[in-house]
N, C-alpha and C positions, 0 to 999 in steps of 0.2 A: 149899228156900229159893231165892227168885228173886234174880237179879243183874241189874244194868243193863248195857245196851250202852254202852260208853265208848270213849275214844280208843284203848285198847289192842286192842279186838276189833271196832271198827266197820269196819275195813278188810276184814274177812271178809264183810261184807254190803253189797254194792256200792252199792245205791241209797239207803242211809241217809245222812242229813245230820247234822252235829254238833248241830243244833237238835232232832233227833228224840229222843223219849223212849220207849225200849223196854226191856222186861224179859223175861228168859228163865229157865227152871229148869234143864233138862238140856242135854247136848251129844250130838247125833246124828251118826253117821258114815255117810254114804251108801255104797251098794254093799257094805255089810256086813250079815250076817244077824241074826236074832233073838238069837243067842247071843253076839254081839260085846260087847254091854253091856246094862245094865238099861234105859237110855234107848232103845236100838235096839229092844229087845223091846217096850217100852211104845208107842213111836210106830208101829211096824209093825202091832201089833195094833189100834191106834186107826184106822189107815188101811185096815184090812181091808175089801175091797169088799163092797157090799151083796148081791152074788150069792152070798155065803157064808151069808146069812141062812137059818136052818133047819138048818144043819149043826152038829155038836158044837163046832167051832172058834169059832162065833159068840159063845160065852160070853166068849172072850178079848177081843173088841171091847167087849162090855158092861162087862167089868171095867176096861178101859182108860178108857172114858168115866167110870166112877165114880171112878177114880183121878185123872183130869184135873180133875174137878169139885172133889174134895177138895183137890187141889194149889192151885187158884186160891183157893178159900175160905180156906185156911189161910195162903196166901202173901201176902195183902194185908189191910190194915185193913178191917174190916167197914164202918166209917163211910164210907170212901172208896168202896168197892164199891157201897154203897147210894146214893151221891150222883151217880154217873155213869150214862151210857147205854152199855150193853155191846152191841157190834155184832159178831156172828160173821162170820168170813170166809165169803163165799158159796161154795157148792159149785161145782165145774167144770161140772156139768150143770144144766139147767133143771129146775124143780120137777116137771114131768110125765115126765121121763125115768126109766126103770127103774133107772138107775145113780145117781140122785140120792142123795147122802150128806151129810146135814146134821149131821155128827158134832159140829161145834163148837157149833152151836145146842143139840144134845142135852146137851153138857157144861154149858153155861150153865144150861139148865133144871134140871139135876140139883142145882145150887147153890140154886136159887130156893126150894124148900120150907123151907130153913133160913134164908135171907135174902130179904127183899123187894127184888128187883132189877128194874131197868128194862132188859129185854132186848128189843132190836128188830132184826129182819132188815132193816136200812135199805138194804143193798146187795144187789141181785138180779142174777143172771146172765141175760142176755137171749138168749144163744145157746150151744149146747153147745161146749165146748172140751176139749182134752186136759188132763189133770191135769199140773201143772208138773213133778212128780217123775218123770214118764214121758218127758219131752222132753230131747233134746240141745240143740235150738235153742229157748231159752225165750222167753216173751213179755216185752215191755217194759211198764213201767207204763202208758204211753199206749195200748198195744194192749189191756191189760186194761180200762182205763177205757172204751174203745170197745165193750166187750162187757158192761159193767155199767150199771145205772141205779139211781137213788134211788127207793125205795118211798115215794112221796109220801103214801100212806095212813097212814104211821107217823111222819111228821115232827113231829107235835104231841103233847105240848108240845115246844117247841124245846129241844134239849139245851144244857146249859152246858159239858159236857165229855163227850167220847166216848172209850171204850176199845175198840180194835179187837183182837179175839182170834183167834188162829190157832194151828195146831199146831206148825209148824216155820218158823223164820226162816232163809231161804237167802240169796238176793241182796238181799232187802228189797223185791222187786217188789210183792207184795201190799200191804204196808204203805204204800209210796210211793203206789200207785194209790188206795188207800182214803183216805189222808189228803188227797191232792189233790182227790179227788172230793167228800169230805165238806166240805172247806173251800170248794170252789166253791159248794156248796149253802148252807152255814151261816155263811160268813164265817170270820174268824180264830179259830175255835173250837179249843181244845186237843184234840188227838187223840193218845192214848197207845197203845202197842202192848204186848200181853201174848202171849208165845209159850211153849208148853210145852217147847220145845227150840230150840236154834240148831244149824245145821250147822257141824261142824268138819271140816277136810280135811287130809290129809297135805301136807307142803310141796311134794311133787312132783305133787300132784293138779291139778285144773282151774284155770286162770287166768281169773278172771271178767273182768278187764279186757280180755283178748283175746276172750273169748266174746261180750261185749257191744259190742266194737269201740270201747271208750272208753279214754282215758288213765287212768293210776292216780290222777291228781289230780282226776278228775271224780267228782261225787257224784250 
């Protein structure tokens, strides 16, 4: 069951604004292993790197992709899913890199045989970067936008509403960058976020306001 990001949990996701509409299913705890929770097991298998392809453990990634597809299909009204343009979060590597992992696109394509969906990789990575979950000093939304571009070959027909899909909502960097970039291209179009999980942290864990050098009142 998906829940929405509201005034009670928005503070955990630094770059989200009160006007942002985002939904999540599970809660993921960083720096904990597979056995910590069902969601940790699910997300870590989904993020399994492509260099594990061909090994027995690869089946766990495929199972996670299938689970994610079923989660989104069952978590939202079919009528709505069929009316929007679904945009997967772009991988951190460019398409020609051996480490390219389009897992979110694969998740959405797994839904498509059951539902006629408009899935478009509208946002492309233009240069390789490190994956966010591997970094201590994370990118800002503006830095991400500087490494992304709109795939102009896929803009028609012009969307009336876009749903940006990603695996984990952490600070909200990817969503903020995606929404800003998409609205730069398409105007004041609605951009909604769907996340398979959101990060939850112990009270003594990292302080995002200090990490990003911002005051707690900034969004």
